[in-house]
C-alpha positions as CSV (number, residue, x, y, z in Angstrom):
1,M,72.1,97.5,68.0
2,S,74.3,97.3,64.9
3,L,77.9,96.6,64.9
4,C,78.6,100.2,64.0
5,D,76.6,101.4,67.0
6,H,78.7,99.1,69.2
7,D,81.9,100.6,67.9
8,V,81.7,103.3,70.6
9,G,81.5,106.0,67.9
10,I,85.0,105.6,66.6
11,A,85.0,106.2,62.9
12,R,87.5,104.2,60.9
13,E,88.5,105.0,57.4
14,F,89.8,102.2,55.2
15,T,93.4,102.4,54.3
16,E,94.9,101.8,50.9
17,R,96.0,98.4,52.2
18,D,92.5,97.5,53.4
19,L,91.1,98.3,50.0
20,L,93.9,96.3,48.3
21,I,93.2,93.2,50.5
22,A,89.4,93.5,49.8
23,A,90.1,93.7,46.1
24,L,92.4,90.7,46.1
25,V,90.0,88.6,48.2
26,G,87.3,89.6,45.8
27,R,89.3,88.2,42.9
28,Y,90.0,85.0,44.8
29,V,86.3,84.5,45.6
30,E,85.3,85.2,42.0
31,R,87.8,82.7,40.7
32,R,86.6,80.1,43.3
33,E,82.9,80.6,42.4
34,R,83.6,80.3,38.7
35,G,85.6,77.2,39.1
36,D,88.7,78.8,37.6
37,A,92.3,78.1,38.8
38,L,92.7,80.1,42.0
39,C,96.2,81.3,41.2
40,A,96.7,82.4,44.8
41,H,100.4,82.9,44.2
42,D,99.6,85.7,41.8
43,L,97.4,87.4,44.4
44,L,100.1,87.0,47.1
45,A,102.7,88.5,44.7
46,V,100.5,91.6,44.4
47,A,100.1,91.8,48.1
48,A,103.8,91.4,48.6
49,E,104.4,94.6,46.6
50,H,102.7,96.3,49.6
51,G,104.7,94.5,52.3
52,D,104.7,91.5,54.6
53,T,101.7,92.7,56.5
54,A,99.6,92.8,53.4
55,V,100.6,89.2,52.6
56,A,99.7,88.1,56.1
57,E,96.4,89.8,56.0
58,L,95.5,88.3,52.6
59,R,96.4,84.8,53.9
60,D,94.3,85.3,57.0
61,V,91.2,86.5,55.1
62,V,91.5,83.7,52.5
63,A,91.9,81.1,55.2
64,L,88.9,82.5,57.0
65,Y,86.9,82.4,53.7
66,E,87.9,78.8,53.0
67,A,87.1,77.8,56.6
68,M,83.6,79.4,56.2
69,R,83.1,77.6,52.9
70,A,84.1,74.2,54.5
71,T,81.7,74.8,57.4
72,D,78.8,75.7,55.0
73,A,79.5,72.6,52.9
74,A,79.5,70.4,56.0
75,A,76.2,71.8,57.2
């Protein structure tokens, strides 16, 4: 059973904010993998243009990404 099958058939469309957060996290990950300066403050500023919720979501996803990286590195 896939995750989608388990979702009791409720279709969810991505919002503009969802796509924004995904794009910003993508930029963060690309910078991280290239070894560039992360410039997270720039990404947070872009998120802030879309409200406090976007900033909180971006922080949450980046924190999760960093936690997953740390777990992988420790293994």
